[in-house]
N, C-alpha and C positions, 0 to 999 in steps of 0.2 A: 667536755675536754677542749673542744675546738674554741669555744667562746672564752674559756679560761686563758688560752694562749693569746687570743686577741687582747684580752684585758691586760695581760702582762706586758705586751709590747706597747700598749697605750700608756701604761704606767711608766715604763722606761722612757718613752718619748717626753712625757710631762716632766720627769725628773731632770732630763738633759736640757730642756727648753730654757729654764732660767739662767743656766750657766752660759749657754750660747748667747742669750740676749745681753747679759751683763758684759760678756766679752766684746760684743759689737759696740755697746755703749762706751766701754773704756777705750776702744779703738777710736771712736769718734771724738772722745774727750782728748786723746793724744793729738789728733789732727788739729783740733781747735786750739790746744795749748801751743803747739808748734807754730801755728799760723800767727798767734798773738806774739810769740817770741820773735818770729821773723819780722813782723811789722815793727816791733820795738827796736830791733837791731838795725833796721833800714832807716830809721829816723835820723 
């Protein structure tokens, strides 16, 4: 029973991981896009 609980928590962690990663990537994408926009407007 104890090992089953550990397996469940591991599964939940793996399920949440892609969401967290894609969120961080989209945040970086926004920073990059805003930087380009700022450079464009300052020309």
